[in-house]
C-alpha atoms as a printed R data frame, in Angstrom:
    type eleno elety resid chain resno       x      y      z
1   ATOM     1    CA   UNK     A     1 167.699  6.838 -1.485
2   ATOM     2    CA   UNK     A     2 165.547  3.730 -1.620
3   ATOM     3    CA   UNK     A     3 162.700  2.735  0.665
4   ATOM     4    CA   UNK     A     4 161.381 -0.796  0.249
5   ATOM     5    CA   UNK     A     5 158.041 -1.375  1.969
6   ATOM     6    CA   UNK     A     6 156.419 -4.747  2.547
7   ATOM     7    CA   UNK     A     7 153.926 -6.542  4.742
8   ATOM     8    CA   UNK     A     8 150.570 -5.435  3.404
9   ATOM     9    CA   UNK     A     9 147.742 -7.765  2.573
10  ATOM    10    CA   UNK     A    10 144.141 -8.719  3.203
11  ATOM    11    CA   UNK     A    11 143.056 -9.047  6.821
12  ATOM    12    CA   UNK     A    12 139.726 -9.414  8.558
13  ATOM    13    CA   UNK     A    13 138.404 -6.700 10.875
14  ATOM    14    CA   UNK     A    14 140.074 -7.007 14.248
15  ATOM    15    CA   UNK     A    15 143.175 -8.559 12.741
16  ATOM    16    CA   UNK     A    16 146.790 -7.423 12.735
17  ATOM    17    CA   UNK     A    17 149.537 -6.740 10.237
18  ATOM    18    CA   UNK     A    18 153.133 -5.626 10.534
19  ATOM    19    CA   UNK     A    19 154.570 -3.407  7.843
20  ATOM    20    CA   UNK     A    20 158.304 -3.087  7.234
21  ATOM    21    CA   UNK     A    21 160.305 -0.503  5.350
22  ATOM    22    CA   UNK     A    22 163.989 -1.060  4.660
23  ATOM    23    CA   UNK     A    23 166.013  2.013  3.804
24  ATOM    24    CA   UNK     A    24 169.213  2.437  1.834
25  ATOM    25    CA   UNK     A    25 171.174  5.433  0.657
26  ATOM    26    CA   UNK     A    26 170.660  7.436  3.822
27  ATOM    27    CA   UNK     A    27 172.254  7.670  7.237
28  ATOM    28    CA   UNK     A    28 169.320  5.812  8.713
29  ATOM    29    CA   UNK     A    29 170.290  6.198 12.355
30  ATOM    30    CA   UNK     A    30 169.883  9.985 12.322
31  ATOM    31    CA   UNK     A    31 166.712 10.163 10.233
32  ATOM    32    CA   UNK     A    32 163.128 10.665 11.342
33  ATOM    33    CA   UNK     A    33 161.034  8.030  9.607
34  ATOM    34    CA   UNK     A    34 157.336  8.314  8.818
35  ATOM    35    CA   UNK     A    35 154.446  6.165  7.681
36  ATOM    36    CA   UNK     A    36 151.678  7.699  5.616
37  ATOM    37    CA   UNK     A    37 148.564  6.171  4.133
38  ATOM    38    CA   UNK     A    38 146.233  7.028  1.303
39  ATOM    39    CA   UNK     A    39 142.744  5.598  1.208
40  ATOM    40    CA   UNK     A    40 140.767  5.478 -2.040
41  ATOM    41    CA   UNK     A    41 139.505  8.925 -2.931
42  ATOM    42    CA   UNK     A    42 141.274 10.589 -0.022
43  ATOM    43    CA   UNK     A    43 144.405 12.612  0.506
44  ATOM    44    CA   UNK     A    44 147.569 11.044  1.824
45  ATOM    45    CA   UNK     A    45 147.771 11.410  5.589
46  ATOM    46    CA   UNK     A    46 150.528 11.035  8.157
47  ATOM    47    CA   UNK     A    47 149.943  7.984 10.333
48  ATOM    48    CA   UNK     A    48 153.012  7.767 12.555
49  ATOM    49    CA   UNK     A    49 156.555  9.008 12.900
50  ATOM    50    CA   UNK     A    50 159.645  8.066 14.883
51  ATOM    51    CA   UNK     A    51 162.683 10.236 15.476
52  ATOM    52    CA   UNK     A    52 166.292  9.107 15.614
53  ATOM    53    CA   UNK     A    53 166.013  9.097 19.389
54  ATOM    54    CA   UNK     A    54 162.915  6.922 19.354
55  ATOM    55    CA   UNK     A    55 160.295  9.564 20.077
56  ATOM    56    CA   UNK     A    56 157.018  8.616 18.436
57  ATOM    57    CA   UNK     A    57 153.937 10.492 17.333
58  ATOM    58    CA   UNK     A    58 150.648  9.196 15.941
59  ATOM    59    CA   UNK     A    59 147.566 10.407 14.168
60  ATOM    60    CA   UNK     A    60 144.610 10.500 16.523
61  ATOM    61    CA   UNK     A    61 142.825  7.912 14.406
62  ATOM    62    CA   UNK     A    62 145.451  5.233 15.091
63  ATOM    63    CA   UNK     A    63 146.565  5.995 18.647
64  ATOM    64    CA   UNK     A    64 146.391  2.933 20.820
65  ATOM    65    CA   UNK     A    65 146.277  0.376 18.016
66  ATOM    66    CA   UNK     A    66 149.270  1.217 15.777
67  ATOM    67    CA   UNK     A    67 152.882  1.153 16.969
68  ATOM    68    CA   UNK     A    68 155.875  2.470 15.036
69  ATOM    69    CA   UNK     A    69 159.358  1.197 15.825
70  ATOM    70    CA   UNK     A    70 162.784  1.026 14.246
71  ATOM    71    CA   UNK     A    71 165.778 -1.285 14.085
72  ATOM    72    CA   UNK     A    72 168.820  0.802 13.234
73  ATOM    73    CA   UNK     A    73 171.047 -2.233 12.727
74  ATOM    74    CA   UNK     A    74 168.657 -3.480 10.036
75  ATOM    75    CA   UNK     A    75 167.938  0.045  8.688
76  ATOM    76    CA   UNK     A    76 164.263 -0.802  8.958
77  ATOM    77    CA   UNK     A    77 161.182  0.940 10.311
78  ATOM    78    CA   UNK     A    78 158.089 -1.042 11.291
79  ATOM    79    CA   UNK     A    79 154.421 -0.316 11.723
80  ATOM    80    CA   UNK     A    80 152.552 -2.791 13.891
81  ATOM    81    CA   UNK     A    81 148.842 -2.458 13.229
82  ATOM    82    CA   UNK     A    82 146.380 -4.110 15.599
83  ATOM    83    CA   UNK     A    83 142.585 -4.119 15.794
84  ATOM    84    CA   UNK     A    84 142.380 -3.197 12.127
85  ATOM    85    CA   UNK     A    85 139.099 -1.859 10.831
86  ATOM    86    CA   UNK     A    86 137.768 -1.291  7.295
87  ATOM    87    CA   UNK     A    87 138.581  2.406  7.593
88  ATOM    88    CA   UNK     A    88 142.270  1.457  7.859
89  ATOM    89    CA   UNK     A    89 142.162  0.186  4.270
90  ATOM    90    CA   UNK     A    90 144.726  2.171  2.303
91  ATOM    91    CA   UNK     A    91 148.053  2.092  0.561
92  ATOM    92    CA   UNK     A    92 150.710  2.629  3.209
93  ATOM    93    CA   UNK     A    93 153.918  4.483  2.355
94  ATOM    94    CA   UNK     A    94 157.116  4.958  4.284
95  ATOM    95    CA   UNK     A    95 158.775  8.330  4.002
96  ATOM    96    CA   UNK     A    96 161.943 10.155  4.876
97  ATOM    97    CA   UNK     A    97 162.789 13.813  4.487
98  ATOM    98    CA   UNK     A    98 166.440 14.170  3.528
99  ATOM    99    CA   UNK     A    99 167.726 17.724  3.227
100 ATOM   100    CA   UNK     A   100 164.258 19.046  2.488
101 ATOM   101    CA   UNK     A   101 163.461 16.444 -0.154
102 ATOM   102    CA   UNK     A   102 160.792 13.832  0.463
103 ATOM   103    CA   UNK     A   103 161.566 10.247 -0.485
104 ATOM   104    CA   UNK     A   104 158.817  7.629 -0.652
105 ATOM   105    CA   UNK     A   105 158.625  3.890 -0.700
106 ATOM   106    CA   UNK     A   106 156.540  2.188 -3.360
107 ATOM   107    CA   UNK     A   107 153.576  1.656 -1.046
108 ATOM   108    CA   UNK     A   108 152.041 -1.499  0.306
109 ATOM   109    CA   UNK     A   109 148.302 -2.155  0.154
110 ATOM   110    CA   UNK     A   110 146.400 -2.984  3.318
111 ATOM   111    CA   UNK     A   111 142.843 -4.181  2.841
112 ATOM   112    CA   UNK     A   112 140.626 -4.779  5.872
113 ATOM   113    CA   UNK     A   113 137.531 -6.706  4.898
114 ATOM   114    CA   UNK     A   114 135.473 -9.682  5.939
């Protein structure tokens, strides 16, 4: 299983970024995909998830300004992040649980700063 995340970078407060995570080695269409983040000095937290049927769920802290989506043909999950604030600064990881084993992407750094 490989998860290749991309799309992070430096953005000013109020800006937007779109993260992508391309998966291989799994039957992507049936998998629930997740995005986590880990801010400096904090524990990794679940940000958003999307089921195979397209049902989504979000952490309270990002509801209304993050959107998770998926493109099964491209085996890719996205995280659209709008109205970014400094507290959104973190390394963002995509994740899949396959048969009880967690697989992680390499992480992509999002820095929100003026």
